[in-house]
LOGUDREN-463218 format. One record per residue (C-alpha): residue in three letters; x, y, z. Coordinates in nm, 2 decimals, m for minus. Last residue first. Layout:
BEGIN
+-----+--------+--------+--------+
:  aa :     xx :     yy :     zz :
+-----+--------+--------+--------+
: ALA :      X :      Y :      Z :
...
+-----+--------+--------+--------+
// end
This chain:
BEGIN
+-----+--------+--------+--------+
:  aa :     xx :     yy :     zz :
+-----+--------+--------+--------+
: LEU :   3.29 :  14.19 :  14.49 :
: PHE :   3.19 :  14.57 :  14.44 :
: SER :   3.49 :  14.68 :  14.22 :
: GLU :   3.47 :  14.35 :  14.03 :
: VAL :   3.12 :  14.43 :  13.90 :
: LEU :   3.23 :  14.77 :  13.79 :
: ASP :   3.54 :  14.66 :  13.61 :
: LYS :   3.35 :  14.37 :  13.43 :
: ALA :   3.09 :  14.63 :  13.32 :
: ASN :   3.35 :  14.86 :  13.18 :
: LYS :   3.51 :  14.57 :  13.01 :
: VAL :   3.19 :  14.47 :  12.83 :
: TYR :   3.10 :  14.83 :  12.75 :
: ALA :   3.41 :  14.88 :  12.53 :
: LEU :   3.25 :  14.63 :  12.31 :
: MET :   2.92 :  14.81 :  12.33 :
: GLU :   3.09 :  15.13 :  12.23 :
: ASP :   3.28 :  14.98 :  11.94 :
: ASN :   2.97 :  14.82 :  11.78 :
: LEU :   3.12 :  14.55 :  11.55 :
: PRO :   2.98 :  14.48 :  11.21 :
: TRP :   3.01 :  14.16 :  11.24 :
: ARG :   2.89 :  13.91 :  11.46 :
: ILE :   3.07 :  13.84 :  11.79 :
: VAL :   3.24 :  13.49 :  11.78 :
: CYS :   3.15 :  13.24 :  12.04 :
: GLY :   3.03 :  13.21 :  12.40 :
: PRO :   3.14 :  13.56 :  12.49 :
: THR :   3.42 :  13.60 :  12.73 :
: LEU :   3.49 :  13.61 :  13.09 :
: ILE :   3.81 :  13.38 :  13.18 :
: LEU :   3.71 :  13.17 :  13.49 :
: HIS :   3.86 :  12.91 :  13.70 :
: LYS :   3.86 :  13.14 :  13.99 :
: GLY :   3.64 :  13.45 :  14.04 :
: ASP :   3.45 :  13.32 :  14.31 :
: THR :   3.31 :  13.08 :  14.04 :
: MET :   2.93 :  13.11 :  14.08 :
: LYS :   2.92 :  13.45 :  14.22 :
: TYR :   3.16 :  13.60 :  13.96 :
: CYS :   2.98 :  13.44 :  13.68 :
: GLU :   2.65 :  13.58 :  13.81 :
: TYR :   2.79 :  13.92 :  13.81 :
: ILE :   2.93 :  13.89 :  13.45 :
: GLN :   2.57 :  13.76 :  13.34 :
: HIS :   2.41 :  14.05 :  13.52 :
: ARG :   2.63 :  14.30 :  13.35 :
: VAL :   2.56 :  14.15 :  13.00 :
: GLU :   2.18 :  14.16 :  13.07 :
: ASN :   2.17 :  14.52 :  13.19 :
: ARG :   2.36 :  14.63 :  12.89 :
: ASN :   2.15 :  14.45 :  12.63 :
: CYS :   2.32 :  14.61 :  12.31 :
: ARG :   2.15 :  14.36 :  12.08 :
: THR :   2.51 :  14.25 :  11.95 :
: ILE :   2.65 :  14.21 :  12.30 :
: ASP :   2.33 :  14.05 :  12.42 :
: THR :   2.38 :  13.78 :  12.12 :
: ARG :   2.71 :  13.73 :  12.25 :
: ASP :   2.59 :  13.57 :  12.58 :
: ILE :   2.85 :  13.62 :  12.83 :
: GLY :   3.01 :  13.36 :  13.06 :
: GLY :   3.27 :  13.21 :  12.86 :
: MET :   3.60 :  13.03 :  12.91 :
: LEU :   3.58 :  12.82 :  13.18 :
: CYS :   3.91 :  12.65 :  13.38 :
: LYS :   3.86 :  12.30 :  13.39 :
: GLY :   3.71 :  12.05 :  13.67 :
: SER :   3.45 :  11.95 :  13.41 :
: LEU :   3.15 :  11.87 :  13.64 :
: ALA :   3.19 :  12.13 :  13.91 :
: LEU :   3.29 :  12.40 :  13.68 :
: ALA :   3.02 :  12.32 :  13.40 :
: GLU :   2.77 :  12.32 :  13.68 :
: ASP :   2.88 :  12.66 :  13.82 :
: VAL :   2.84 :  12.80 :  13.48 :
: GLU :   2.51 :  12.65 :  13.38 :
: PRO :   2.52 :  12.35 :  13.15 :
: LEU :   2.33 :  12.41 :  12.96 :
: SER :   2.30 :  12.63 :  12.64 :
: GLU :   2.23 :  12.99 :  12.55 :
: TRP :   2.32 :  13.10 :  12.92 :
: ALA :   2.68 :  12.99 :  12.84 :
: HIS :   2.76 :  12.93 :  12.49 :
: TRP :   3.06 :  12.72 :  12.53 :
: ASN :   3.44 :  12.72 :  12.62 :
: PHE :   3.61 :  12.48 :  12.84 :
: VAL :   3.99 :  12.53 :  12.91 :
: GLN :   4.28 :  12.31 :  12.98 :
: VAL :   4.22 :  12.05 :  12.72 :
: PRO :   4.24 :  11.66 :  12.68 :
: TYR :   3.86 :  11.64 :  12.64 :
: ASP :   3.68 :  11.52 :  12.96 :
: ARG :   3.38 :  11.77 :  12.95 :
: LEU :   3.30 :  11.68 :  12.57 :
: VAL :   3.10 :  11.36 :  12.58 :
: ASN :   2.89 :  11.44 :  12.88 :
: PHE :   2.84 :  11.80 :  12.77 :
: MET :   2.70 :  11.69 :  12.43 :
: ILE :   2.59 :  12.05 :  12.35 :
: ASN :   2.19 :  12.14 :  12.34 :
: GLU :   2.27 :  12.49 :  12.18 :
: GLY :   2.56 :  12.60 :  11.97 :
: HIS :   2.93 :  12.55 :  11.95 :
: CYS :   3.15 :  12.35 :  12.21 :
: HIS :   3.49 :  12.54 :  12.19 :
: ILE :   3.76 :  12.32 :  12.35 :
: THR :   4.06 :  12.51 :  12.45 :
: ASN :   4.43 :  12.43 :  12.48 :
: MET :   4.60 :  12.68 :  12.70 :
: TRP :   4.92 :  12.50 :  12.81 :
: GLY :   5.02 :  12.39 :  12.44 :
: ASP :   5.26 :  12.09 :  12.42 :
: LYS :   4.94 :  11.86 :  12.37 :
: ALA :   4.87 :  12.02 :  12.04 :
: ALA :   4.89 :  11.68 :  11.84 :
: ASN :   4.70 :  11.54 :  12.12 :
: LEU :   4.42 :  11.77 :  12.04 :
: VAL :   4.40 :  11.65 :  11.69 :
: ARG :   4.40 :  11.31 :  11.79 :
: VAL :   4.13 :  11.37 :  12.06 :
: ASP :   3.90 :  11.53 :  11.79 :
: TYR :   3.94 :  11.24 :  11.56 :
: PRO :   3.82 :  10.98 :  11.81 :
: LYS :   3.57 :  11.24 :  11.93 :
: GLY :   3.35 :  11.31 :  11.62 :
: TYR :   3.26 :  10.99 :  11.39 :
: GLU :   3.22 :  10.73 :  11.63 :
: LEU :   3.15 :  10.89 :  11.96 :
: TYR :   2.96 :  11.17 :  11.75 :
: GLU :   2.73 :  10.92 :  11.60 :
: GLN :   2.64 :  10.75 :  11.95 :
: GLU :   2.57 :  11.09 :  12.08 :
: THR :   2.33 :  11.18 :  11.80 :
: MET :   2.41 :  11.45 :  11.55 :
: VAL :   2.29 :  11.81 :  11.52 :
: ASN :   2.03 :  11.90 :  11.78 :
: TYR :   2.22 :  11.69 :  12.02 :
: SER :   2.53 :  11.92 :  11.97 :
: SER :   2.87 :  11.82 :  11.89 :
: MET :   2.88 :  11.95 :  11.54 :
: GLN :   3.06 :  12.28 :  11.58 :
: SER :   3.36 :  12.15 :  11.76 :
: ALA :   3.60 :  12.48 :  11.73 :
: PHE :   3.94 :  12.38 :  11.90 :
: PHE :   4.12 :  12.70 :  12.02 :
: VAL :   4.46 :  12.58 :  12.02 :
: GLY :   4.73 :  12.65 :  12.27 :
: ASP :   5.00 :  12.90 :  12.38 :
: ALA :   5.11 :  12.96 :  12.03 :
: GLY :   5.47 :  12.98 :  11.97 :
: LEU :   5.56 :  12.87 :  11.60 :
: ARG :   5.58 :  12.50 :  11.72 :
: ILE :   5.24 :  12.51 :  11.90 :
: ALA :   5.08 :  12.64 :  11.55 :
: GLU :   5.27 :  12.35 :  11.36 :
: ARG :   5.14 :  12.08 :  11.58 :
: ALA :   4.78 :  12.22 :  11.52 :
: VAL :   4.82 :  12.25 :  11.16 :
: ASN :   4.98 :  11.90 :  11.11 :
: GLU :   4.71 :  11.74 :  11.34 :
: THR :   4.45 :  11.92 :  11.12 :
: THR :   4.59 :  11.75 :  10.80 :
: GLU :   4.62 :  11.44 :  10.97 :
: THR :   4.25 :  11.47 :  11.08 :
: ILE :   4.12 :  11.57 :  10.75 :
: VAL :   4.28 :  11.26 :  10.57 :
: GLU :   4.15 :  11.04 :  10.84 :
: LEU :   3.80 :  11.20 :  10.82 :
: ALA :   3.81 :  11.14 :  10.44 :
: LYS :   3.82 :  10.78 :  10.49 :
: LYS :   3.57 :  10.78 :  10.77 :
: VAL :   3.32 :  10.94 :  10.54 :
: GLN :   3.35 :  10.65 :  10.29 :
: ASN :   3.30 :  10.42 :  10.59 :
: GLY :   2.98 :  10.59 :  10.69 :
: HIS :   2.82 :  10.54 :  10.36 :
: GLY :   2.50 :  10.38 :  10.51 :
: SER :   2.24 :  10.65 :  10.42 :
: ARG :   2.30 :  10.80 :  10.78 :
: ILE :   2.66 :  10.87 :  10.72 :
: HIS :   2.60 :  11.01 :  10.36 :
: GLU :   2.33 :  11.25 :  10.48 :
: LEU :   2.55 :  11.33 :  10.79 :
: ALA :   2.85 :  11.46 :  10.57 :
: LYS :   2.63 :  11.63 :  10.32 :
: LYS :   2.65 :  11.96 :  10.48 :
: GLY :   2.79 :  12.15 :  10.19 :
: SER :   3.07 :  11.89 :  10.17 :
: LEU :   3.35 :  12.11 :  10.28 :
: LYS :   3.17 :  12.26 :  10.57 :
: ASP :   3.05 :  11.89 :  10.70 :
: ALA :   3.39 :  11.74 :  10.67 :
: THR :   3.55 :  12.05 :  10.86 :
: THR :   3.32 :  11.99 :  11.14 :
: ILE :   3.37 :  11.64 :  11.15 :
: PRO :   3.75 :  11.70 :  11.17 :
: SER :   3.73 :  11.96 :  11.46 :
: PHE :   3.83 :  12.30 :  11.36 :
: VAL :   4.16 :  12.50 :  11.43 :
: THR :   4.18 :  12.83 :  11.60 :
: PHE :   4.51 :  12.95 :  11.72 :
: ILE :   4.57 :  13.07 :  12.09 :
: VAL :   4.77 :  13.37 :  12.18 :
: PRO :   4.89 :  13.46 :  12.53 :
: VAL :   4.99 :  13.81 :  12.62 :
: ASP :   5.33 :  13.94 :  12.69 :
: GLU :   5.36 :  14.26 :  12.46 :
: GLY :   5.69 :  14.40 :  12.41 :
: GLU :   5.59 :  14.56 :  12.08 :
: ASP :   5.84 :  14.35 :  11.89 :
: LYS :   5.70 :  14.04 :  12.07 :
: LEU :   5.37 :  14.13 :  11.98 :
: LYS :   5.44 :  14.18 :  11.63 :
: LYS :   5.64 :  13.87 :  11.60 :
: LEU :   5.35 :  13.66 :  11.74 :
: LEU :   5.11 :  13.81 :  11.50 :
: MET :   5.33 :  13.77 :  11.21 :
: LYS :   5.38 :  13.39 :  11.29 :
: LEU :   5.01 :  13.35 :  11.33 :
: TYR :   4.92 :  13.53 :  11.01 :
: SER :   5.15 :  13.29 :  10.84 :
: LEU :   5.00 :  12.99 :  10.98 :
: GLU :   4.66 :  13.11 :  10.83 :
: ARG :   4.80 :  13.18 :  10.50 :
: ALA :   5.01 :  12.84 :  10.51 :
: LEU :   4.68 :  12.67 :  10.55 :
: SER :   4.50 :  12.87 :  10.29 :
: GLY :   4.74 :  12.75 :  10.00 :
: GLN :   5.07 :  12.59 :  10.06 :
: ASP :   5.32 :  12.52 :  10.34 :
: ILE :   5.05 :  12.32 :  10.54 :
: PRO :   5.06 :  12.05 :  10.27 :
: CYS :   4.69 :  11.93 :  10.24 :
: VAL :   4.63 :  11.55 :  10.29 :
: LYS :   4.42 :  11.40 :   9.98 :
: LEU :   4.06 :  11.39 :   9.94 :
: LYS :   3.93 :  11.12 :   9.67 :
: GLY :   3.80 :  10.88 :   9.92 :
: TRP :   3.52 :  11.13 :  10.00 :
: ASP :   3.40 :  11.14 :   9.64 :
: GLU :   3.26 :  10.79 :   9.67 :
: PRO :   2.98 :  10.93 :   9.87 :
: LYS :   2.84 :  11.14 :   9.60 :
: SER :   2.88 :  11.55 :   9.54 :
: ILE :   3.20 :  11.62 :   9.75 :
: PRO :   3.45 :  11.82 :   9.60 :
: THR :   3.26 :  12.14 :   9.68 :
: LYS :   3.17 :  12.46 :   9.48 :
: VAL :   2.94 :  12.74 :   9.63 :
: VAL :   3.03 :  12.70 :   9.99 :
: LYS :   2.86 :  13.00 :  10.16 :
: ALA :   3.01 :  13.25 :  10.43 :
: VAL :   2.76 :  13.40 :  10.68 :
: GLY :   2.55 :  13.71 :  10.72 :
: GLY :   2.60 :  14.03 :  10.91 :
: LYS :   2.61 :  14.25 :  10.60 :
: ALA :   3.00 :  14.24 :  10.57 :
: ILE :   2.94 :  13.84 :  10.59 :
: ASP :   2.69 :  13.83 :  10.28 :
: SER :   2.98 :  13.86 :  10.03 :
: TYR :   3.20 :  13.59 :  10.14 :
: ASP :   3.12 :  13.31 :   9.86 :
: ILE :   3.35 :  13.01 :   9.92 :
: ALA :   3.52 :  12.76 :   9.67 :
: CYS :   3.61 :  12.43 :   9.79 :
: GLY :   3.90 :  12.21 :   9.67 :
: PHE :   4.05 :  12.06 :   9.98 :
: ASP :   4.27 :  12.36 :  10.02 :
: GLU :   3.98 :  12.58 :  10.08 :
: ILE :   3.81 :  12.38 :  10.37 :
: ALA :   4.02 :  12.48 :  10.69 :
: TYR :   4.03 :  12.82 :  10.60 :
: MET :   3.64 :  12.87 :  10.60 :
: GLY :   3.61 :  13.08 :  10.92 :
: ASN :   3.90 :  13.31 :  10.83 :
: ASN :   4.10 :  13.34 :  11.12 :
: MET :   4.06 :  13.58 :  11.42 :
: THR :   4.32 :  13.45 :  11.61 :
: LYS :   4.21 :  13.43 :  12.01 :
: ILE :   4.43 :  13.68 :  12.18 :
: PHE :   4.44 :  13.67 :  12.55 :
: ASP :   4.39 :  13.95 :  12.85 :
: ILE :   4.20 :  14.20 :  12.62 :
: ASP :   4.27 :  14.58 :  12.64 :
: TYR :   3.98 :  14.66 :  12.41 :
: THR :   4.17 :  14.88 :  12.17 :
: LYS :   4.49 :  14.74 :  12.21 :
: TYR :   4.39 :  14.37 :  12.13 :
: PHE :   4.18 :  14.51 :  11.84 :
: ASP :   4.47 :  14.70 :  11.72 :
: TYR :   4.68 :  14.39 :  11.72 :
: THR :   4.42 :  14.19 :  11.54 :
: LYS :   4.38 :  14.44 :  11.27 :
: GLU :   4.75 :  14.47 :  11.21 :
: THR :   4.76 :  14.08 :  11.19 :
: ILE :   4.46 :  14.08 :  10.97 :
: ALA :   4.62 :  14.31 :  10.72 :
: ILE :   4.92 :  14.14 :  10.68 :
: PRO :   4.78 :  13.80 :  10.65 :
: ASP :   4.52 :  13.89 :  10.41 :
: LEU :   4.22 :  13.68 :  10.38 :
: ASP :   4.09 :  13.79 :  10.73 :
: ILE :   4.06 :  14.16 :  10.59 :
: GLY :   3.78 :  14.06 :  10.36 :
: PRO :   3.54 :  14.00 :  10.67 :
: MET :   3.73 :  14.04 :  11.01 :
: HIS :   3.57 :  13.77 :  11.23 :
: SER :   3.52 :  13.84 :  11.58 :
: TRP :   3.70 :  13.83 :  11.94 :
: LEU :   3.65 :  13.92 :  12.30 :
: SER :   3.87 :  13.85 :  12.60 :
: TYR :   3.85 :  13.85 :  12.98 :
: PRO :   4.08 :  13.79 :  13.28 :
: VAL :   3.94 :  13.80 :  13.64 :
: ARG :   4.13 :  14.02 :  13.86 :
: ASP :   4.44 :  14.00 :  14.06 :
: PRO :   4.42 :  13.64 :  13.97 :
: LYS :   4.29 :  13.36 :  14.19 :
: GLU :   4.42 :  13.03 :  14.12 :
: GLY :   4.23 :  12.75 :  13.93 :
: LYS :   4.56 :  12.67 :  13.72 :
: VAL :   4.40 :  12.81 :  13.41 :
: ALA :   4.29 :  13.14 :  13.59 :
: ALA :   4.64 :  13.17 :  13.73 :
: GLU :   4.81 :  13.14 :  13.39 :
: ILE :   4.56 :  13.39 :  13.25 :
: ARG :   4.65 :  13.63 :  13.50 :
: GLU :   5.01 :  13.55 :  13.46 :
: ARG :   5.02 :  13.59 :  13.07 :
: LYS :   4.80 :  13.94 :  13.10 :
: THR :   5.07 :  14.04 :  13.34 :
: MET :   4.97 :  14.05 :  13.70 :
: SER :   4.92 :  14.36 :  13.94 :
: MET :   5.03 :  14.32 :  14.30 :
+-----+--------+--------+--------+
// end
């Protein structure tokens, strides 16, 4: 019997075997993502075009830092580059203490929550029963971004207490955003942790400046049933992250250990991932199909939501994105 998208995701999260393994994709939409109306329409079109089983909001990647006083140059994104912070409120350690909690009914936070509200209404009006998770960033990730990557420099030069003052402010702001997203009707948060890699911080540093603040934000979203930890990058701190209070674990599978079956065994969570996003960008069809096949073998199609490990870089290749679902359907037809 065919399941709805919501039923399919719920089954995966619970560890039951759905009628077919759910999947999804997401990207950034440069320029469009600064306009709540435009990004709502683009997100809905993306959902319908690729027939994905859940929607991760495609928020502007710098939204969490704008209201703290940052200016961002987005000009390189359309060419496949990244946004750049060109003005930051943090130039010296003493500046961390000047940050104030940002209201969620103003500025970039209001813009992104308005996007969520409009997207949920659009889906309801169109009769679409599909889970939606809203992107929030870990407090230390936000601190690193808004300071032009000075956070670790200041921590390691003996100014950790100053950074902690800012982390309190950032955490309270992020808690308020996460709580409001769930109140508006999001099924969970997509909690992006971009600093929890051994290539970036030591485990001791993350246990002091990362995890305690992460857990506070996730607790603020505790009424969500699809809260997801996104462990960004290579060489992730799996031992630190695997027991986070979330239902779903997302990481750059095939780019960073653990392997898929290892992550399932040692986290006990539903896995989100399994496709190397760079192979999508490079149109490596054989690799994408093989990765999907391996994921099925390792999980028996349970506790699994097939996705890339992270955002697919702009500009998008429509033919290759369509291939992901076709490859999934092909593999599934033989297993």
